[in-house]
FIKE-382536 format. One record per residue (C-alpha): y negated, z negated, x. Coordinates in steps of 0.1 Angstrom, whole numbers, padded with zeros to 4 digits, always signed. Layout:
<pts>
YZX;...
</pts>
This chain:
<pts>
+0191-0522+1506;+0191-0506+1472;+0182-0469+1465;+0178-0458+1429;+0170-0422+1418;+0139-0422+1397;+0133-0385+1393;+0153-0353+1394;+0137-0318+1390;+0161-0289+1389;+0161-0255+1372;+0188-0241+1349;+0210-0211+1357;+0202-0176+1343;+0236-0174+1324;+0245-0170+1288;+0266-0198+1273;+0258-0220+1303;+0248-0251+1282;+0265-0274+1257;+0253-0304+1237;+0271-0335+1222;+0266-0348+1187;+0244-0375+1202;+0220-0350+1218;+0232-0351+1254;+0227-0317+1268;+0247-0305+1298;+0236-0273+1316;+0244-0255+1348;+0219-0259+1377;+0232-0240+1407;+0264-0258+1416;+0255-0289+1397;+0260-0299+1361;+0227-0315+1349;+0226-0340+1320;+0195-0344+1298;+0194-0369+1269;+0173-0349+1244;+0171-0379+1220;+0158-0404+1245;+0127-0422+1234;+0113-0421+1269;+0123-0385+1274;+0128-0391+1310;+0142-0356+1316;+0173-0350+1337;+0188-0384+1344;+0220-0373+1363;+0235-0344+1381;+0273-0341+1385;+0286-0326+1418;+0320-0309+1421;+0316-0272+1419;+0317-0251+1451;+0302-0220+1434;+0274-0214+1410;+0282-0226+1374;+0284-0196+1350;+0295-0211+1317;+0296-0246+1300;+0314-0255+1268;+0321-0288+1249;+0356-0301+1241;+0348-0312+1206;+0376-0336+1198;+0372-0357+1230;+0335-0350+1236;+0341-0338+1272;+0323-0309+1290;+0341-0281+1306;+0325-0257+1331;+0334-0227+1352;+0319-0212+1383;+0317-0181+1405;+0346-0193+1426;+0370-0191+1397;+0372-0229+1394;+0372-0249+1362;+0362-0286+1359;+0366-0310+1330;+0340-0338+1328;+0346-0370+1309;+0327-0402+1303;+0335-0438+1310;+0315-0463+1290;+0300-0490+1313;+0298-0517+1286;+0310-0522+1250;+0274-0524+1239;+0266-0488+1246;+0232-0478+1232;+0230-0441+1243;+0246-0415+1266;+0226-0429+1296;+0248-0460+1295;+0279-0439+1301;+0292-0429+1335;+0302-0393+1336;+0328-0383+1361;+0350-0354+1372;+0383-0357+1354;+0401-0326+1365;+0395-0294+1384;+0416-0263+1392;+0413-0227+1404;+0419-0207+1372;+0411-0172+1385;+0418-0167+1422;+0390-0148+1440;+0373-0141+1407;+0343-0156+1388;+0347-0174+1355;+0329-0152+1330;+0338-0170+1298;+0354-0202+1285;+0369-0209+1251;+0379-0242+1236;+0400-0244+1204;+0396-0272+1178;+0431-0285+1189;+0422-0287+1226;+0436-0254+1240;+0414-0240+1268;+0410-0203+1275;+0393-0189+1306;+0381-0154+1311;+0375-0140+1346;+0360-0111+1364;+0396-0101+1372;+0397-0088+1336;+0421-0114+1324;+0421-0142+1299;+0443-0172+1306;+0454-0199+1282;+0459-0233+1297;+0479-0264+1285;+0458-0293+1299;+0482-0318+1286;+0506-0309+1314;+0501-0323+1350;+0471-0345+1341;+0462-0355+1376;+0428-0346+1389;+0437-0317+1412;+0470-0306+1396;+0471-0271+1382;+0475-0272+1344;+0503-0251+1329;+0493-0215+1323;+0508-0206+1289;+0497-0170+1287;+0477-0143+1304;+0460-0115+1285;+0451-0083+1304;+0419-0066+1292;+0426-0036+1314;+0394-0034+1334;+0371-0049+1308;+0352-0081+1316;+0353-0109+1290;+0318-0122+1283;+0324-0148+1256;+0354-0165+1240;+0353-0183+1206;+0381-0199+1186;+0383-0214+1151;+0407-0221+1123;+0410-0195+1096;+0398-0205+1062;+0422-0228+1042;+0447-0229+1071;+0455-0243+1105;+0460-0208+1119;+0439-0201+1150;+0417-0170+1153;+0405-0159+1188;+0374-0136+1192;+0366-0121+1226;+0334-0102+1234;+0337-0079+1263;+0321-0050+1282;+0338-0023+1261;+0314-0029+1231;+0343-0042+1210;+0351-0076+1196;+0388-0082+1201;+0405-0104+1174;+0437-0123+1183;+0459-0148+1164;+0489-0169+1173;+0524-0155+1169;+0553-0177+1158;+0562-0183+1195;+0526-0196+1201;+0513-0166+1220;+0481-0149+1212;+0486-0113+1199;+0460-0087+1195;+0455-0077+1158;+0424-0055+1157;+0391-0047+1173;+0357-0049+1155;+0335-0020+1164;+0298-0013+1158;+0280-0027+1188;+0267-0001+1212;+0265-0022+1243;+0282-0053+1259;+0290-0081+1235;+0276-0111+1253;+0278-0140+1228;+0299-0151+1198;+0299-0181+1174;+0321-0192+1144;+0311-0213+1114;+0324-0220+1079;+0304-0204+1051;+0303-0206+1013;+0327-0182+0997;+0314-0153+0976;+0340-0158+0948;+0344-0196+0947;+0316-0220+0955;+0341-0248+0962;+0358-0227+0990;+0347-0216+1024;+0349-0184+1043;+0346-0180+1081;+0315-0163+1096;+0315-0148+1131;+0281-0140+1147;+0281-0115+1176;+0252-0107+1198;+0250-0077+1220;+0229-0061+1247;+0221-0034+1221;+0195-0059+1207;+0214-0065+1175;+0233-0094+1159;+0262-0086+1136;+0276-0111+1111;+0313-0107+1101;+0328-0124+1071;+0364-0135+1072;+0378-0144+1038;+0413-0151+1025;+0430-0125+1003;+0451-0136+0973;+0488-0127+0974;+0494-0094+0956;+0524-0084+0934;+0543-0052+0942;+0525-0033+0913;+0491-0045+0926;+0499-0033+0961;+0509+0001+0948;+0476+0004+0928;+0456-0007+0959;+0472+0019+0981;+0463+0046+0955;+0427+0032+0953;+0424+0032+0991;+0435+0068+0993;+0409+0079+0968;+0381+0059+0986;+0391+0070+1021;+0377+0105+1017;+0344+0092+1004;+0342+0065+1032;+0349+0091+1059;+0321+0113+1045;+0297+0083+1045;+0306+0074+1081;+0300+0110+1091;+0266+0110+1074;+0256+0077+1092;+0267+0091+1125;+0246+0123+1120;+0216+0102+1106;+0215+0078+1135;+0228+0101+1163;+0263+0101+1175;+0275+0066+1184;+0242+0048+1177;+0253+0016+1159;+0265+0029+1126;+0270+0004+1098;+0306+0007+1087;+0317-0004+1052;+0353-0005+1064;+0372-0037+1056;+0398-0049+1082;+0428-0066+1068;+0450-0088+1090;+0481-0108+1083;+0488-0141+1101;+0514-0169+1101;+0505-0205+1093;+0537-0224+1098;+0560-0210+1071;+0532-0193+1052;+0522-0157+1056;+0485-0153+1050;+0462-0123+1047;+0425-0121+1055;+0397-0096+1050;+0371-0090+1078;+0340-0072+1067;+0305-0067+1082;+0282-0090+1063;+0249-0082+1079;+0231-0065+1107;+0202-0087+1121;+0174-0067+1136;+0145-0087+1152;+0150-0090+1189;+0136-0063+1212;+0160-0068+1240;+0196-0078+1247;+0210-0110+1231;+0219-0139+1254;+0231-0165+1230;+0239-0171+1193;+0247-0205+1179;+0253-0217+1143;+0236-0249+1132;+0255-0282+1130;+0268-0291+1095;+0240-0317+1091;+0212-0292+1096;+0194-0278+1065;+0161-0262+1056;+0140-0257+1025;+0153-0222+1022;+0189-0230+1025;+0206-0263+1016;+0242-0253+1021;+0244-0223+1043;+0244-0228+1081;+0215-0213+1100;+0218-0190+1131;+0199-0196+1163;+0196-0167+1188;+0179-0160+1221;+0174-0127+1238;+0160-0112+1270;+0127-0104+1252;+0117-0141+1257;+0122-0150+1220;+0142-0175+1201;+0148-0169+1163;+0162-0190+1135;+0178-0168+1109;+0184-0178+1073;+0200-0160+1044;+0179-0150+1014;+0195-0166+0983;+0200-0154+0948;+0199-0177+0917;+0233-0191+0927;+0230-0212+0959;+0265-0204+0969;+0260-0166+0968;+0239-0144+0990;+0228-0108+0988;+0238-0103+1025;+0202-0102+1037;+0192-0125+1066;+0156-0130+1076;+0140-0145+1107;+0125-0177+1093;+0111-0190+1126;+0103-0172+1158;+0096-0191+1190;+0086-0181+1225;+0057-0161+1239;+0059-0125+1226;+0050-0103+1255;+0045-0135+1276;+0051-0144+1312;+0088-0152+1309;+0115-0126+1311;+0143-0141+1291;+0157-0171+1272;+0192-0185+1276;+0209-0214+1259;+0200-0213+1222;+0210-0249+1216;+0206-0269+1184;+0196-0305+1189;+0210-0335+1171;+0214-0329+1134;+0196-0296+1138;+0162-0313+1140;+0153-0296+1172;+0161-0263+1191;+0161-0257+1228;+0164-0228+1252;+0165-0224+1290;+0141-0199+1304;+0140-0174+1332;+0119-0197+1353;+0145-0225+1352;+0127-0248+1326;+0140-0259+1292;+0117-0255+1262;+0121-0276+1231;+0108-0274+1196;+0111-0304+1171;+0112-0300+1133;+0085-0317+1112;+0095-0312+1076;+0067-0328+1056;+0029-0331+1058;+0008-0359+1043;-0018-0350+1017;-0053-0365+1012;-0040-0392+0989;-0014-0403+1014;+0016-0388+0996;+0039-0364+1013;+0037-0328+1002;+0068-0306+1005;+0060-0277+1027;+0078-0251+1048;+0093-0266+1079;+0070-0267+1109;+0083-0267+1144;+0062-0285+1171;+0066-0276+1208;+0075-0306+1230;+0078-0312+1267;+0112-0303+1280;+0125-0303+1316;+0115-0281+1345;+0126-0273+1380;+0129-0246+1407;+0155-0219+1400;+0158-0211+1438;+0163-0230+1470;+0135-0256+1475;+0122-0252+1510;+0096-0279+1515;+0078-0308+1499;+0047-0328+1508;+0029-0359+1494;-0008-0354+1489;-0029-0373+1515;-0034-0403+1491;+0002-0403+1480;-0005-0397+1443;+0016-0367+1437;+0042-0344+1453;+0041-0306+1458;+0072-0285+1463;+0077-0248+1472;+0108-0227+1469;+0124-0193+1472;+0118-0188+1435;+0082-0179+1446;+0065-0209+1430;+0048-0241+1440;+0051-0271+1417;+0032-0304+1415;+0052-0335+1404;+0035-0367+1394;+0042-0400+1377;+0024-0400+1344;+0016-0431+1324;+0002-0417+1292;+0009-0437+1259;+0043-0430+1245;+0043-0414+1211;+0076-0430+1202;+0065-0466+1210;+0029-0466+1197;+0002-0476+1222;+0024-0489+1249;+0024-0469+1281;+0056-0457+1297;+0055-0441+1331;+0075-0409+1336;+0078-0384+1364;+0073-0348+1354;+0060-0314+1366;+0022-0313+1358;+0011-0280+1375;+0023-0247+1389;-0006-0237+1411;+0010-0207+1428;+0031-0180+1413;+0037-0158+1442;+0052-0124+1450;+0071-0137+1481;+0097-0164+1487;+0078-0194+1498;+0087-0213+1530;+0064-0243+1536;+0034-0263+1522;+0009-0287+1535;-0022-0305+1521;-0057-0300+1535;-0072-0325+1511;-0059-0341+1478;-0073-0311+1459;-0066-0283+1484;-0034-0270+1501;-0022-0242+1523;+0012-0225+1518;+0033-0200+1538;+0058-0175+1525;+0078-0145+1536;+0046-0126+1544;+0023-0125+1574;-0006-0145+1558;-0010-0181+1548;-0029-0188+1516;-0053-0217+1508;-0057-0229+1472;-0082-0252+1455;-0077-0272+1424;-0095-0261+1391;-0114-0284+1369;-0086-0289+1344;-0062-0302+1370;-0088-0327+1383;-0095-0340+1348;-0057-0341+1340;-0051-0365+1368;-0071-0391+1349;-0060-0382+1314;-0023-0382+1324;-0027-0416+1341;-0017-0402+1375;-0048-0412+1396;-0085-0420+1393;-0092-0409+1429;-0106-0375+1421;-0128-0386+1392;-0160-0378+1411;-0148-0341+1414;-0147-0335+1376;-0170-0309+1363;-0176-0293+1397;-0148-0268+1399;-0137-0234+1386;-0124-0232+1350;-0092-0215+1361;-0078-0185+1379;-0072-0148+1372;-0045-0127+1389;-0055-0090+1391;-0031-0062+1381;-0004-0056+1407;-0021-0083+1428;-0011-0116+1443;-0044-0134+1449;-0055-0159+1423;-0092-0154+1419;-0115-0182+1408;-0126-0181+1372;-0160-0198+1368;-0160-0196+1330;-0136-0190+1302;-0137-0154+1290;-0152-0148+1255;-0133-0130+1228;-0156-0100+1232;-0152-0098+1270;-0133-0069+1284;-0102-0079+1304;-0095-0060+1335;-0067-0035+1330;-0050-0009+1351;-0025+0014+1334;+0001-0006+1316;-0008-0038+1336;-0035-0062+1328;-0050-0092+1346;-0033-0126+1340;-0059-0151+1328;-0052-0188+1334;-0076-0212+1319;-0070-0247+1333;-0070-0272+1304;-0073-0309+1305;-0039-0322+1296;-0035-0351+1272;+0003-0349+1272;+0029-0336+1296;+0028-0298+1298;+0054-0276+1283;+0071-0248+1302;+0047-0223+1286;+0016-0243+1296;+0029-0246+1332;+0035-0209+1335;+0002-0198+1319;-0026-0223+1323;-0021-0243+1356;-0027-0217+1383;-0051-0226+1411;-0077-0202+1425;-0070-0189+1460;-0100-0194+1483;-0088-0180+1516;-0061-0159+1534;-0053-0168+1569;-0042-0139+1592;-0029-0137+1627;+0009-0135+1628;+0029-0103+1632;+0060-0115+1613;+0068-0136+1582;+0056-0172+1583;+0081-0200+1587;+0061-0233+1587;+0026-0246+1582;+0011-0280+1590;-0022-0297+1587;-0038-0325+1607;-0041-0358+1590;-0078-0354+1584;-0073-0319+1571;-0096-0302+1596;-0069-0282+1614;-0041-0259+1602;-0011-0248+1624;+0012-0220+1615;+0043-0203+1630;+0063-0172+1622;+0098-0157+1626;+0104-0147+1662;+0130-0135+1686;+0108-0134+1717;+0081-0153+1736;+0053-0131+1723;+0056-0139+1686;+0068-0176+1690;+0033-0189+1695;+0016-0215+1672;-0018-0205+1658;-0044-0231+1650;-0072-0226+1625;-0102-0248+1615;-0107-0256+1578;-0142-0267+1586;-0152-0235+1603;-0144-0209+1576;-0107-0210+1586;-0115-0192+1619;-0091-0195+1648;-0093-0227+1668;-0086-0224+1705;-0058-0204+1721;-0024-0195+1707;+0000-0222+1718;+0027-0205+1739;+0059-0218+1753;+0087-0215+1727;+0109-0184+1730;+0124-0184+1694;+0112-0193+1659;+0093-0226+1657;+0109-0245+1628;+0085-0275+1624;+0050-0285+1636;+0034-0319+1632;+0001-0334+1643;+0000-0369+1657;-0008-0394+1629;-0035-0415+1645;-0057-0386+1656;-0055-0349+1663;-0048-0354+1700;-0012-0342+1700;+0008-0314+1683;+0046-0317+1682;+0068-0286+1677;+0105-0279+1677;+0123-0246+1678;+0155-0226+1674;+0154-0223+1713;+0167-0260+1714;+0134-0273+1729;+0105-0295+1717;+0070-0294+1730;+0039-0314+1730;+0004-0298+1731;-0027-0319+1738;-0062-0314+1727;-0087-0305+1754;-0121-0315+1739;-0141-0297+1766;-0123-0264+1761;-0120-0270+1723;-0084-0259+1724;-0048-0273+1728;-0030-0271+1761;+0007-0273+1769;+0013-0310+1777;+0050-0318+1777;+0080-0296+1772;+0117-0306+1770;+0140-0276+1774;+0175-0280+1760;+0166-0313+1743;+0197-0306+1720;+0227-0284+1725;+0219-0263+1695;+0188-0253+1676;+0163-0281+1665;+0156-0279+1628;+0131-0307+1622;+0109-0332+1640;+0085-0359+1629;+0061-0385+1644;+0063-0421+1631;+0036-0424+1604;+0015-0449+1624;+0022-0441+1661;+0018-0414+1687;+0045-0430+1709;+0076-0424+1688;+0090-0392+1673;+0124-0380+1661;+0142-0346+1663;+0172-0334+1643;+0195-0306+1653;+0224-0283+1644;+0244-0302+1671;+0249-0330+1645;+0227-0355+1663;+0193-0371+1657;+0174-0382+1688;+0146-0408+1690;+0121-0401+1717;+0097-0425+1735;+0073-0420+1765;+0084-0432+1799;+0049-0437+1812;+0015-0447+1797;+0001-0411+1802;+0030-0398+1780;+0036-0370+1804;+0074-0378+1805;+0096-0387+1775;+0132-0397+1771;+0158-0400+1744;+0160-0437+1737;+0186-0435+1709;+0211-0409+1697;+0225-0411+1662;+0256-0389+1657;+0267-0374+1624;+0296-0354+1611;+0274-0325+1600;+0244-0307+1612;+0212-0327+1606;+0185-0306+1589;+0156-0330+1581;+0141-0363+1592;+0112-0385+1582;+0100-0418+1596;+0078-0446+1581;+0068-0481+1591;+0087-0504+1568;+0063-0533+1574;+0026-0526+1575;+0020-0559+1594;+0044-0550+1623;+0050-0520+1644;+0085-0531+1653;+0104-0519+1623;+0107-0483+1610;+0128-0466+1583;+0143-0433+1593;+0157-0410+1566;+0181-0382+1577;+0193-0353+1557;+0223-0332+1566;+0236-0297+1559;+0260-0309+1532;+0234-0327+1513;+0240-0363+1526;+0210-0386+1530;+0212-0417+1552;+0186-0443+1559;+0184-0462+1593;+0164-0492+1605;+0148-0486+1639;+0137-0515+1660;+0122-0517+1695;+0133-0544+1720;+0113-0560+1747;+0120-0531+1770;+0106-0507+1745;+0141-0492+1739;+0149-0481+1703;+0180-0494+1685;+0192-0480+1652;+0211-0496+1624;+0225-0477+1594;+0213-0493+1562;+0228-0470+1536;+0242-0435+1530;+0234-0423+1495;+0264-0417+1472;+0271-0380+1466;+0266-0386+1428;+0228-0392+1433;+0223-0370+1464;+0223-0333+1471;+0251-0307+1474;+0232-0283+1497;+0213-0286+1530;+0184-0311+1527;+0154-0290+1538;+0127-0317+1539;+0123-0355+1535;+0090-0373+1528;+0083-0410+1526;+0055-0427+1508;+0043-0463+1506;+0024-0468+1474;+0011-0503+1469;+0040-0518+1489;+0066-0497+1470;+0086-0474+1491;+0097-0441+1478;+0116-0412+1494;+0113-0376+1482;+0138-0349+1492;+0144-0312+1485;+0174-0290+1491;+0190-0256+1488;+0208-0269+1457;+0174-0263+1438;+0166-0299+1432;+0136-0321+1441;+0145-0358+1440;+0126-0390+1443;+0143-0423+1451;+0130-0459+1448;+0139-0478+1480;+0141-0516+1480;+0147-0535+1512;
</pts>
């Protein structure tokens, strides 16, 4: 058996400086405890192609080791990991042909979180922790995987938390400069002493809130165009960016030094008056612009050098705290600046800005004014913040991770053709492109639609997402069609953490959440048409033109109302105080949707709420013909552990009696696959039960119960996909049991096979591996530690079940958290297994027998 991952959907962490990119465009970013890799220059743009397990805590920061092109990441447990690549073949074409692996890991800050990482050009690694210390590590010592590197030095910040660390060489030297942004509003500047220890020289003041992000770059000198100064960009929660110029000072003679002292004394009184005026003008301590120049002396070998640090510019444009600043790579240039690097910044106002200097007649000199040349992101839009601020390869694209876990990307198009076919030089234009998407919370459940065309997932990030394999023509390869998995819709953006999902029909689903009602959603017109235009399916073509145009969410409300027509410009939009209705017009997609499109124009109208339970819902299930819906809620007693049945054909009214019997929360419900005769349920009370349909009474009756079927709570159960005579249960007691009936009436059942595991089993799913035979089944089992195993089940002449392990997925392609749900599909003879986990990821595997 061969199992190959074909799709990974996972959201990025909400952390500054939690992404890094190589020169070839391979982006690595933190996704929960995983480091996700996305080849941004891939022609197929297949999204995330690999996740690297190894961290035990959530990743907080990621940096790139420039000299060796390795990634380094830190997490909330104080652990640091270095990731390196091993080329699979000498004919490497791109980063996807490389095998990335964990090279080294160690605990850098005991019982503290890694808040910042710094990497010097010569390979020194610095780590900042929530214990208010910065540690310098020599990674050349003890180079084994789990050996602790040598700690060279520890810097105590005396209660202040380091938020970012940047290092660079000072201009015209090999002397290192270290800048530290912290929670005391200052930028600390350090240099190396003769005995190779970092010493604090000075602190740059001016910011009025935490300094969250820093970035160094070389920059044309003001005095000599052939020389370079050093620029430091600092971003703060005070909404401002400050640019600091570090330039070398010429050696002065004793006479010049004496004159300079006299000049400084004369200027000091005037500068003090100016500073006092600024303080009074802006209010005490409100971000004054100081003209003070800081002078520092450093040693570069035997040479003693002096440098001047001055505030070059104050960039005002963001309306909320900065999350990242990054200078463009040396190869990037624009029409407005051919030599000077550009600055990319992101902030909590959901904006991303490219800043450029305004130039004078001489290209190498500037007037110190920086302007926002390009602004990206939805101003006042649905998102709450951008993180990342990453330049793509050669500066031809920019990317940022969003609050909702997705990465947005813009690609530069620098010329436009004129009518006569020639290219006309114009201002650079940036075109939004599809990025990557994923849940930014635990993924609780997944379900294939009844025809197996697409997959829906729900998570504790309060969203539902539809994933499908699209086969639209690839823009990079002309008219050829290349299939690619991607998120194509986000039908529900909820106000509660979602718990389960089930399809009523291919265009209607019901979902449950941490609330007492289940909600039913119906597809809008745009989604139905997009299934065809994206090459997903032709099954719903007859439904086109018969559905609402979109959905509208009222102010302070959670119900997506149907929108029968798009509002005209003159229409009044419902408002209430400072809130207003969210209008989502469902468009027909001709290309894979961007993160902004998913968040704003793919909502589904809500057509029904289903009431009945007294506590928050845990699971929801539908019959295989979609006529019945079963729900269960949280419970600690017999009264609230009942299963409620509703009829989707009878206006979602209750169907029959409440199904009693369980004494604790019911964790999974499933209808029998061949008809609606049986309902299987399992519970935290360690029992499973079967309920049978009574056609005369039009209700379900208790049929079979098996108390203490496992020694601990049962977490999942499932029927075989083509049989009412075989089902499986998985439990916290680290076993999976296969159950078969003892008699033809199915009034008694027994455990025919027990499969034992090393960890608690959290999910199971069963499919007939051969449509021409009922003898062979494939059983997928997920565990609490993220392991997925596949077993072959065969029935002998005595109807006993025998299991055989076929494969256990390698951790490098599997999950690192509890597997919450597994779902098989057989599409035209091709087997695929979908899985979801607390590690935030949704994965789809191709399974070949």
